[in-house]
C-alpha positions as CSV (number, residue, x, y, z in Angstrom):
1,M,0.0,0.0,0.0
2,A,1.3,3.4,-0.9
3,K,1.9,6.1,1.7
4,Q,1.6,9.9,1.2
5,F,3.3,12.7,3.2
6,E,2.3,16.3,2.9
7,C,3.9,19.3,4.7
8,K,0.4,20.4,5.5
9,S,0.2,17.4,7.8
10,A,3.0,18.9,9.8
11,G,1.2,22.3,9.9
12,M,3.3,23.9,7.2
13,D,1.9,26.2,4.5
14,C,3.7,24.3,1.8
15,P,2.5,22.4,-1.3
16,F,5.1,19.6,-0.9
17,M,3.5,16.1,-1.3
18,L,5.1,12.7,-1.8
19,R,3.4,9.4,-2.5
20,T,5.4,6.1,-2.7
21,E,5.2,2.5,-1.9
22,S,8.5,2.6,0.0
23,D,8.8,3.8,3.6
24,D,12.5,4.4,3.2
25,E,12.0,6.5,0.1
26,L,9.1,8.5,1.8
27,V,11.3,9.2,4.8
28,S,14.4,10.0,2.9
29,F,12.9,12.5,0.5
30,S,10.6,14.1,3.1
31,Q,13.6,14.6,5.5
32,Q,15.7,16.1,2.6
33,H,12.8,18.5,1.8
34,A,12.2,19.5,5.4
35,K,15.9,20.3,5.9
36,K,16.5,22.1,2.6
37,T,13.2,24.0,2.4
38,H,12.2,24.5,6.1
39,N,15.6,24.1,7.9
40,K,13.9,21.5,10.1
41,D,15.0,18.0,11.2
42,V,12.2,15.5,11.3
43,S,12.5,12.0,12.6
44,R,11.6,8.9,10.7
45,Q,9.0,8.1,13.3
46,D,7.4,11.5,13.0
47,I,7.2,11.3,9.2
48,L,5.6,7.9,9.3
49,K,3.1,9.0,11.9
50,M,2.1,11.9,9.7
51,A,1.9,9.9,6.5
52,K,-1.4,8.6,5.3
53,N,-2.1,5.2,3.6
54,V,-3.5,5.8,0.1
């Protein structure tokens, strides 16, 4: 099952959205985006908590 992460789920006013079948890919790309765009470090656990099954 695919998972989807959106910055809006983290309370950010940002259009970033990622949908993938891989938890590792979801976490990696979301962490890179958070660091580069928002200068924030987000844990794997937090990203997976905010992700939705789609």
